[in-house]
Each structure stands twice: as structure tokens, then as C-alpha cells.
N, C-alpha and C positions, 0 to 999 in steps of 0.2 A: 598602644599595646593593651591587650586584655589584662585586667588586674587580677583575674582569677586564673590560677595555674591550670594549664591545659594538660590533661591526662593522656600520656602516650603509652599505649598498651602493646607490648611485644609478646609474641607467641613463640615458644621454643619447644621442639619435639624430640631432639636428639643431641648427642654429644657433638655432632658435626655442626649443626646450625647454631648451637649455643656458643661454641668456640668462636664463631664469626660474630655473634651478636654481643658478646661481652663488651667490646670497645664502643659500638654505637650506643649501647645502654649506658655505659659510663659517661659518654659525651652528653647524652640527653639528661642524665641525672645532674650534671654539672652546669646545665644551661638554665639561666634565670627564666622563670615563667613557665617551666615545664615540670611535670611530675611523672615519674616512671611507674608503670604498672607492668606486671609480668604474669603470664599464664604458662604453666608447665604441663606438658602432655606427652603422649606417645611413649617412646623408648625410655624417657627420663624416669617413668614410673614402673618400669618392668625389671625385676631382678635379673632375668636372663640376659639382658643387655647392659648389665652393670649397675642398674639403679642409679643412673647419673644425676638424679635429682639432688643427691648430696653435693655434686660438683657445683650446682647453682649457689648453694650456701658457701662453699669453699671460696667462691669468687666474690663473696660479699653481697649477694643478692638474696631476696626472699620472694618466693612465688606468692602472688596474691590469690591465685586460683590454681587448682589442679583439675585437668580434664582427662579422664580415662578414655582411651580409644582402642587399645590393642586387644584383639581377641586371640585365642590360642592358635587359631588357624592362620597360616600365611599363604593360603590359596588366593586366587583372584576374587572369589566370592567372599572370603574372609576379609580381605582388604576393603572391598566395597562396603561390607557391613561395618567395618571400623570407621570408614568415612561417615556413614550415617550416624553412628554412635557419637562421633566427634561433633557433628553439626548440632545435635541435641545438647551436648555438654557445653559447647561454646556459646550457644544461645543463652543458656542459664548464666554462664560466667559473665558474658557481656552485659546482661541485664543487671547483675549485681555491681559490676565495676563502672558502667556508664562511661567508657573511654571517649575522648575527643578524637583520637586517631588510633587505629589499629595498624600495627606493623607486622608484616609477614615476610619471610625470607625464602626465596628459592622455589622448590618444586615438589616437596614431599606431600603425601596424601593428608597428613595432619594439617598442613598449611591450607590445603584445598578445602578441608572441612571448616577451618576457621574463616577462610575467605567467604565461603557460602553463607555462613551465619552472619558475618558482618554485612554482606551485601543486602540480604533480606531485611536486616535490622536498620538499614540506612545509616551505617556507620562509615565515616570517611576512612579510607584504607591506603596505606603506603606499601609498595611492593619493592623489596630489595632484590636486585639482580634478575629482573625480567629481561627478555630479549636474547638470553643465551640460547645456545643450541646444543642439545645432547641427543642425537638421533637414535641412540641405542637403548633408550629407556622411555617408559610411559611417562616419566617425569617431564619429558618434552611437552606433551599435551597439557599436563597439569600446569606447568609454568605459564604457558601462553594463556590458558583459561584464567588463571589468577590475574594476569596482567589486564585482561579485559574487565575484570571485576574491580580492579584497583583504580584509585583516583590520583595517585602521585607515584612517580617511578624514580628509582635510583639504580643506575646501571654500572657495570664494572668496566665497560669499554665502549668505544664509539660505534663499533659494529652492532652491538646489542641495542644501542640507542636507535640506530637506523632501522633495525627490525621492528622495534616498538612503533616507530612512525609508520612502517608498512602495515602494521596491525591496526592502524587508525587512531593511535594515541597522539594527543596534542603535544607537539614538541616543547611547548612552554611548561608542561608538567613533567618532563623527563630531565633528569639531572645525571650527568656522567661523573661519578665520584671515584671510580676505581674499586678494587676489592678490599673489603674491610679485613680479610684474612691477613693481608700484608701489614696492617696496623699492629697486630700482635707481634709479628716478627720484629718490627721496628722498636716496640716499646717494652717487650718482656725481657727480663733477665734470664736467659736460658741456662739450663743445667750443663755442666761439663760431662765428659765421657764417663768418668768414674761415678758421678752422682746419678746419671741416668741409668747406668748399669745396676746400681743398687736399687733404684726406684722401681725398675721393671723386674728385678729378680734374676737377671742374667747379664754378666759382664759383657761389654762389647768386645768383639774380636778384631783381628787384623782387617777383615772384610765383613761388612754388614749390609743388610737390606731391610727396608720397611715395606711390608706387603699388605695391601688391602684390596679385597675383591668383592664387589657388591653384585647382587643379582642383575642380570640383563633382562629387563622386564618386558620388552617388546614381544619376544617370542618365548612362550612357555616351554620349559624343558631344556633350554640352551645353557642355562647358568651352570649346572652341575657338570655338564660335558666340558665347558670351557675351563672350569676350575681344575678338572682332572688334567687337561692339557697343560695348564700352568704348573701343576704339581710335577708333571713329567719333566718339564723344562727346568724347574728349580732343582730337581734331583741330579741334573748334570753339573751343577756347580760343585766346586771343591767342598768336601764334607765339613771343612773348618769354617766355611762361610756361615755367618750367624743371621738367622731370619727372625724377624718379629712381625707376626700377623696381628692386625687389628680386625676383629670379627665384623661380619657383614651386618648391614642394617635390617630393619624389619619389613623390607619389601617382600613381595611374593617370592618364595623359594629361599629366603634368607636363612631360615632355620636349617634347611637341608645343607646349605653351604657351610654353615657354622659347625655342624656335626662332622663334616669331612675335614674342615680345617683343624679342628681340635684333634681328630684322629691322626692326621698327618703330623702335627706338631708333637703328639705323644710318642711317636715312633722315631723321633730325631732329637738327639741330645742338644743340638745347637739351634733348635727352633722353639719359639715361644708363641702362644696364642693368647691374646688379651682382649677382653670384652670392650674395654674403654681405657684409653691412656689419659684422657683429659688434655686440655689445650697445652699446658706447660710441658708435660712429658712428651706429648706427641710432637710438638715443634722442636723440642730439645733433641729428641731422637732423630728427627728428620735432618737436623743440622749436622749430625755426626755420621750418618750412614753413607755408603758409597753409591746407593741407588734406591729410588722409590719405584715400586713395582705394583701394577694392578690396574684398576679402572676407577679410582676415586678422583674426584675433582681436585683434591688437595695436591695431587701430583702435577696437575696442570696449572693451578692457580698459585699455590704457595711455594712449592719446591724450587722453582726457578730463582726465587729471591735468595736462596742459599747457594745457588750455583750447582746443586746436586742434580745429576741426570735422572730423568723419569722415564720409565718404560710404561707407556699407556697401552693396554691390551683391549682389543675388540672395539665395539662401536658405542659403548656407553657414553663416552665423552666426545664422540664424533661431532665436529662442527665448532668446537671452542677454538678461540685464538690460542696460539701456542708459541712459547719461547723456543729458542734454538736448542735448549737442553732437553726438550721433550721428544722422545722417540716413540714410534708406534709399531705395534705388531699385531697381525691377525691372531685370533685365539687358537693357535695351532702350535704344538710343542717345538717343532723345528724353527718356525718363525720367531717364537718367543726367545728361544735359546740364542739365535743369531742376533736378535735385537739387544739382548742382555750383554752380549759380547761387545757390541758397538757402544753401548752406553758406558760400560766399564772402561773401554778404550778411551772414550772422550774424557771421562773423569770429571772432577769438579772444576768449573770455570766460571768466572764472572759472566752473568747473563742478564740481558735486558728483559725485565718482566713486563709484559704488556698490560698487566692488571693494576698498575698504580705505584704510588710512592709512600704508602703508609699513613696518609692523612685523610683517608676516606671518611672515617667516623666523625671527625670534626666538621667536615664539609656537610655531612648528613645532618648533624645536629644544628648547624648554623642555618641551613635551609628550612628545617622544620621549625626552629625557634622564631624565624622571621615571619611565619604565617600566624596572624593573630586570630583567625577564625577559619576552621577547616570545613565548615558546613557548606559554603558555596562550591567546594570541589565536587559535591554530590551531583551537581548538574553537569553532566558529561556528554559531549557529543562525539561523533566520529570525525576524525580528521582525515579528509580526503587529500590524496596526493594529486596535484595538478597534472594534466595531460603532459606527457613528455618526461615524467619521473622527477621533476623538481619538487622540492619541499622546503619549508621554512621552519 
């Protein structure tokens, strides 16, 4: 075993990925022979998205570097320029930190920027949750591109592992560990109804829903239209139904959605819009609501572990494996209203979650900790699938 501690550098750009990374980072920090590094970027550094940089410290971590990426524009051109700005910033940060392994999660453009910088700097890279499919977002292409730049893979389910093999990744470098989001559900002491009501500033009612609607980035202009259809369907619920919106992320059209969400909430006494709840409040609220609504991956990955029904709208999460508690609706008010009724009729039930058992982070850290030298991973070939479709 290498006597010098190997530096494992995580990149976090938003409330969403940080909530997932908390547990793998803790596991790495607790593993002998490994030293944790952390770079904060993206929405963490933007007040309009809740300046969630403070949440990093609240969880007991310190960022070794900050990389500014966000421009004021959320157009396609603005996002493209943010990626370029990020590549420059990550190149500087990696030069200072000299990590032995860079860890990126998922599919956001901040991760794409970090992955590009790491690739050109010949830094070994691990990718969490490649191989997933989300056909309704440009994230789909970003995720697969990061997978091709990465040298080590950790997937949430066997189907994703199979897709990475189809992409030419060596099966020996792919580890199916489950979703780390479930680790938090297993290990956190969640807040009760009264506590979460006080924490968000609105007591929970007899019926409650958690709503998150992110931009649909494949087709420009669709996001606002689909959000208005969701508003129309939500307006058919009993007025006493309490709705808590978490605002959209910094993808193209995100600011336009947030302006409409805040206006919708302002006109309804039982509706609240929050920039960021943080992991504890978010999962605590999810554990008490009657339904999770929108197009966030958390409704597909984490909500089934609580048995709470999810209504997934549109194509943003299309292609992901789904538990029996996940309903789907086209982004049209009638379809959404009908699916909400079905989800409420089903109610809370014990559900098998296809994304794991809550021990993913420990598996991740054990695998990383067992690698004494990451440099040989840089030599990467294309794994061909033999004729007939068999693979090993």
C-alpha cells in the first residue's frame, strides 16, 4: 500500500449533487490512506440559488478551492460560456491541489467542465452514476461524454453498467454500487412533521406535496409551457393542499421557471417556494408528504425508499429504472391531474427501490481505497463487445 496519502478530489456544483456526495466524502475521509479534497463551483457560489456554499460547512466540510462558473445569462450561449469559464478555473484549481483522483458525479455542465480540465491534465478520474438515461435533457449527452473521459465508474444499477459496456468501457473498471442518495435516508435522523414545518416556515397540512420542476433542456422554449401546464393541474387540487416548491437549477431557462414559480407561490397562501432546502430538510419533508411531483431525479431515486408516490412529468427522467411507486404523466394539465389522482389513490406503500440498500458510499470508498496507484488507469482502451452481443 502506498505510504503517502492519496488525494481524492470531489467536485460539487449544486445542492443536488452535494446532498449525494456527503456520504461518499465522509466514507473517503474515514478510509486510511486517503485524503479528501473538495472544489465548490456553480450554484453553490450564487446567492440567487441560495448560496449553498454555506451548506458545505454545515455538513462539516471545507472547500479547498472555489471555481466561479455561472454567468448572468441562462441561454444556451450563456451556459456554453460558463463551461469554458469552468474549464479555465478547474485547470487552475487542479494545478494547485495536484489530486491523485478526481471524482465527478452525474451530468451537469459544471461536471463537464471539470472533466475536460482533468482529462487534458492527465488526471485519473472517477465518474459516479454514468450509464443512466434521461432522454429529456441535454444532460444525457453530457453524462455519456464524461463517462468516456473517466477511468473508473460507479453505477447505480445493473442496466447502467450494461450501457457503459455498450459505450466501450472495460467491465473491470465498472462497479455497480447503488445510489448514494439512499445512504442519507438510511443514516440521517430525519425531522418530524412539526420540526420540518418550523424549519421551512409553513406548517404541514392534512395533505402535502413536494414539487420540483427543472428545465427541459433538449428543446428550447418547452420548459415554461410545461410548467404552466403543471400549474394548471395543481390548481385543481383542494385549496387546503399544501405545496412546497424547490426552485429549478441553473440550466438554460432555469431563471424563467423560477420567476414563474415564485409568482405562483406568492398568490397562494398554502404554497411555498424555497431556493434550497438542504439535504436534511429536503429528505425530511419528502418523508412526510403525500406525493412528490415534478421532473427531478430525486422523485425516481430517493422517494421510493419512503414509500411515497412520485408523479414524474415529461421526458427529463425518461429511461431511468423505476419503482412501482413512480407514476408518469405527459406535460399536459389533464394528464397531470389524472396521474395525481392515481398517485394519491395509491398512497404510501412499502416499495422495492431498484437503486440499492443504503451502503453505496462504503462500497465506493472500499474500492477506491484498495487502489494503491491510480496512474495506470490513464491507459484506457475501447472494450469491444464480441460478435453476438456477449460481454465479460
